[in-house]
N, C-alpha and C positions, 0 to 999 in steps of 0.2 A: 436666498431663495425662500419666500414666505410660505412655509409648510406648516406651521403651528396652527393647531385647531382645525386643520383640514383632515377629511377622511380620504384614503387612497385605497383602490383595490389592487391587490397584488396579482400580477400578470401570470409570473412563472418563477421557477427557481433557476438560477444560473449556476455554471460550473464553480463548485466551492460552495454551494449550498445557501447562497445569499438569495433573497427574494427580490423582484424586480416590481417597482412602481414607477409610474411616469408622472412628471410634472412638466405640462406643455410637451416640449421636444426632448426634454431631459430624463435619462433612466436614473433612478435612484435605487440603490442597493441597500436591503434592510434584512438583518438576521432574524432568524427564530419566526418566521412568517410561512404561510402556506398559500399556494395559489387559490384564487377565488376569495380569500378573506378581505374584509374591509378593515383597514387598520390606521391609527395615528401615529405620526413619526416625528422625530426631531432631527434635524441635520446636525451631524457630529462637528465639533469645533474644528476650524481649519480644514475641513473637507473640500477637496477640489475634485475635478472630474478624473475618474467616475466619482460621483457624489454618493456618499454613504450616510446613513441616517439610522439612529437608534429607535427600536420599537417602543412607543410610549403606551399604546392600548390596542387591544383586539377588540374592534367594535362588533365585528360579525365573524365569530370562529368557524373554521372548516370542520365538517364532521370528522375529518381525519386527524384533528387535534387531540393529543392525549396529554396526560400529566407526566412530565419527565420523573424518571426514578431517581436520578442523583440531584440532591440539593445544590450542588456546585453548577448545575447545568446553566448556562448563560453567562456565567463568570469565568469557569475554566474553558479554555479554548480546545480542549480535547475532542469534544462532541458537538455536532451541529444540528442533529436531527432528532433528539430525544423527544421533542414535543410532537413527532409525527408517527402515526401508527405504523407498524411495521410492514404490512402490505402496501401502504401508501409510499413509504420510503422507497421500496422496489419500483414503484410506478415512476416516481419522480427521477430516480436515478437512471432509469431507461430512458426518460425523455431527455435528461441532460446528456447523456451519451450519444443519443441520436441527434441531437442538436450539434453538438460539438463535431460529430462527423459531417453533418450536411453543411455547416457554416465554415469550418476551416478546410475541409477536403473535398467539399461538393459530393459526398457520398450520400446516397439515400438508399441503403441496403437494410433488407429486414433484418432486425437484431433478434436473436434467439431470446426465449424467456429467461428471466434472471433465475440464477441457481441460487435459492434462499438459503441463509444461514440456519443450521439446526438451533444454534443458541442466538438469541438476540442481545443478551447481556452476558457477562462473565465468561466471554470467549477468549480473550487475550492471553497467550501464554508467555508473553514478553511485553515489558514497557520501559520506556526510557524516561526517567524524572530528572529535571534539572534541580540544582542545589543552589539556594542563596541563604547566606547567614545561617547555615546548619539546619535548613528546612528544605524538604524534598517535595516537588510538585510539578505542576504542569504551567506553560505560560497561559496568561489570559488571552482572550480573543485577538486582541490587537498587540499582543506580546511586549507590553510595556511593563507588565509586572508579573511576578510569580505567584500563583495560587497554590498555597499548601495543600497537600492532599494526604488523608490518612486512609482513605479507602476509594477505591476506583470501580465503578459498577460495570465497566466492560472488562475489567481484568478477571482472570481466573482467580477462584477463592484462595489457592495456594500463594498466588501473588499478594492478595490483601492480607494473608497471614504474616507476610514477611515486612510489610510496609512499617508497622509499628516498631520493629527492631532495627530500624536503619540509623537511628541516632547515633549509637557507637561508632559506625563507619563514616558518618559524614558530619558529625557534629563539631568536629575541630579539624584543622588543616585547610588544604586549599581545593578541597572537593569541588567539582563543577557540575558532574551529573552522576547519576547511578542508574544502571539498567538491571532490572529484576528478570530473571528467565526461569521458567518452569520447563525442564526437559527430562523425560524418563523419571519423574518423581523427584528429581533432584532440583532444589531451588538454589540459584547462584545469583549473587550481586557483583556486577562489574562496576568498580567506583572509578571514575575518570576524574583526573587532575591535571595540572600542567606537567608534572613529572611523568604522566603515563597513565596506565590503567592497572588496578589491583583486583584480583578476583578472589571471592569468598563463596563458601559454600554454608547454607543454613543447616544447623544440627540441633538436635533436642538437647535441652539444658538440664536433664536429670529428673525433670518432673513433667507430666503430661501437659500439652499445650504450652511449653515454654521453650524458647529457643535462643540461640546465639549463633554468632558467625565465626566460622574457622577459616583461616587462609587456605586457599586451593590454587596454588600457582599452577598445577597441572591440569586443572579443569579447563578444557577447551570449548570456547563459544564462537558462533559465527551467525550470520543472518540466516533466519529461519522465518517461515510464514508464521504470523502470529495467531491464526485461527486453525487449531489442529483438525477439527472436522471439516472445514472447508478446504483445507489443503488436500484431503483425500479426494475431494469433489474435483479439484484442480486436477489432479494427477489422474483421475479417470477420464475427464474430458481430454487431456494430452493423449492418454493412452488410446482412446477410440479414434481420434484424429490420425495419430501415428500408424496405428494398425491399418486405417483406410490407406494411408499413403504407401505403406510398405517400403520404406527406403531401405537401401543397402548402406549408405553411410550418412551420418548426422554430425554437423558442427554445431554445438551448443554454446552460446554466448551468455555471459553474465551467470554462470552455471552455479554459484554458491557453493554449499556443501554437498550438492549432488542430489537434492530433493527430487529433480526431474530426470537426472542421469539414470537413476535407478528405473525409471520408466521407459527410457529410450533403449536400454540395453538389450531386454528380450526382445525388442521388435526391430532389430537392426543388426547389421553384421559388424559395423565398427562405429565407435563414437569418439569425437575429439571434444573434450570438456574444457572450456576456457573460463577462467575466473582470475580477477585481479587482486583479491584479497587472500593473503597468504594463509590465514588461519583457516579460511573455508577450504581452501585446496587441500590442506593437511587433514581436515576432517574428512573430506570426500575420499582422499587416498586411503585413509584408514577403514572407511566402510566399503569401498569399492575397488582398491587398488591391487588386489590379489589377481587381477585378470592380465593376460597378456596384452602388450602394447598394440598389437594387431587388432585387439577388440576394443580397448578403452586406453585412450591417451589424455593425460592432464597437461594443460599449459597454464602455468603461473603468469598471465600476461594481461594487458588491457586488451579490450576486444579489437580496437582498430589495429594495435600492432600484430595481434593473432591473425587477423585477416590478411594483413599484408604478407605474413609468413605463409599462410595457407595458400595465397594465390602463387607466390614465388615457388612452392613446392609442388604446384600443380594439383592441389587437393580438389576433388570434385564432389562434394556432398549432395545427395538428392534432396536433402532437408537441412535448412538452418533453423534452429529453434532459439530464440532469444527472450530473456526475462529481465530487461533493463531496469533501472531505477526510476524515480518519478520523473527524471529530466528526459527520459526517452533514450533513442539510440541514433541521434542525428549523426554523430561522429562515425558510427560503425556502418551506416547505410551505404557509402560509397564502396567499402570494401565487400560488403554482401552482394551489391549489385555486379561487382567485377566477377565474383564466383558464379553467378547466375544459377543458384539452385533451382530445381524444379519446383520446390515447395518451401513455404516460410510459415512458421507458426510463431506469433508475437504475443507474449503474456505482457499485459500493460496494467499499470496502476494509476494511469492518469488519462483521461479522455483526450484532453487537448494535445499532448505530445504524441498519443497514439494516432490522432487524426492527422497532425503535421507529417508524422513518419509514414503513414499509409498513403498520403497523398504523392510523396515521393516515389513510393514503391509502385503504384498505380501508372505514374508517368513513365516508368521503366518498362511497362508492358506486363506487369502481374495483374491478376484478377482476384478480387476479394471473394472467398468461396463462403466464409461464414463469420459471424461475431457472436460469440457466447459470453454475456456478462455474468459475473459471480460475484455474490455478496460477501466479500472477505471482511468488511469492516462495518457491521451494523451501527446504527445510532451516529454514523459520521457520513460526510459527504464524499468519502473516498470510493472510487468505482474500479474494480478489478474486471478485465475483459481478455478474452483470448480471441485473436484474429487469425484466420487461416487464409493464406494466399497460395494461388498456383500461378506458374509461369504461362503467359499467354503464347501458344504456339504459332 
């Protein structure tokens, strides 16, 4: 495809953050561009359909273009949008979400305004870094190499303080990854290797601003939302919708460590909380488990198995709330549809799988009441959204 020395206009951004230009009838995907820009590109070696190209030059920059904060932007694969002003990031994310819904599910529903993040940088309270040859970092954009990272601009400063002290934990042995977590002023490192995972706590080393790691086998960690301020916004959105529904009973799927269970309990008579990860269930029980099982019941099960059990036991929740991983809830939908709850709240972190699952639910007679997008991950192409559905009577 003869693209060298030609100028192309960027049409739009696709799911995943890549820009689209066209050569005759072919769509070409280009990173780090903005709609409306005129750019020169180079097709990447071995690229097949969909054709991918590298950005060579921005001939006519968009007014939304800004200087990225991180010197590794473009090399490290962690961020895709640091070159775009924050208000424009929200605008383009809303367009990507709307197009995914229209293209995959034929949904043309008004999307609520994006809930912006109070912090555009230094918001992440948790990061997972890969380890190669004793160095920790993130994969490059095409995941062919590891980019060593000493400072991450979207990570909380407490996480960045911990990164320089990782070498004693990962410099020897068979470490494959390390997760850094800031929770309640405690910095933990979970070092993953072929033999399992080892947990450490960061402690002061006798003088100011010097630290070391102490083994912490009793320190429990589980999945949590990485943007604490936006997690409060998420909980507020869920709370408002549940208060409007006023359910007697709620079945919560992919419940994690009880982040949203806490919201559901004051607004319903009973909650059944389902989670497959044992550590998360244990944390949720510690936090919320002093209630009678008539009010709160924990199921350490995969969602589809728990749904089969709920159907066999005749459980009749007014509301099913689900917060699945990026792959969505395809396996769970048949079980949810058998229960026929009056209301469904779906918390999604991927527009494509959200659209796919919404399409299935609409075909079963549900109506889409609202979609509220929430920017949980500034500077990246990830999109969080809360969809609320009601059963068509």
